[in-house]
Residue, then its C-alpha position, 0 to 999 in steps of 0.5 A: m330717458s331726457n328731456l329737451f326743449g320742452m320735448t320728451s325723449n321716446y327712444k334711442i336708435v343705435i347704429d353701428k356706422e360712424i359720423k364722418n367729418a369729411n363733407n364727402g355727402q356734399t360734392k356736387h355729383w349726386g352720386t357721392s351723397h346717394r352712396e352715402r345715404q344707401q351705407w347709412m340705409n343699410a346701417l340703419r336696417d342692421s340698427y336696433i331701438v333702446e326704449s324708454n324702459g330699457a327694451e331692446m328690439p330691431t329699428t325695422d320692427y319697430l318703426e313698421c307703423a306710418s310715420p309720425c305727423y307731429k314734430q320731433g327732434l333729433l339728439i345724434t350722437r358720435h361716440l368716439g372709438k380708440n385713438q379718435r380725437f373730437f371734432d370741433p363742436d362746429s362740425v359734429l354734424r358736418g360730412n355724412a350726418k345729412q344722409l343720416v337724417d335722410g336715411l332716417i326719414e326713409m326709415g319712418v322715424a319723422k314724415d320729412d326733415s322739414v321744420k314742420y315735422l322736425l324742430f332740432v337736430i343737434g350733434l353731440q361727441s361722447d368718449a365714454d364707450r372708446e372700447i366698443g366705438p366708433y358707432t353712432t346714437v339718435e335719440v328721438f324727442s317729441 
């Protein structure tokens, strides 16, 4: 896998749900954000992990142990589908990415989303797999 900010990639989560830019999850009413988070939780339950050696397994099986108590980093990549356009680079993590991170915390990827446990959350975009997109990957570093 790769290195970023002195951390090494441990695994990648592949999620069959797309990062949105509509900023839907940030309304004044909590219901919209809650629904978006539940959708991410459902997608995460159906996602799978790709380990550094290439082995794949269901995310729920991989994350059965307790949440790690050390600093980690997240590299979230939006994989475009057919006819989709790139977001502006400063908008990749706008919209429903907060609910994705909250879902990752609830699944046990990290103990909390504070800087005590998450050193960075970076958003990228890729058009390399348009024929199978849209989908999202989250690479976890420690």
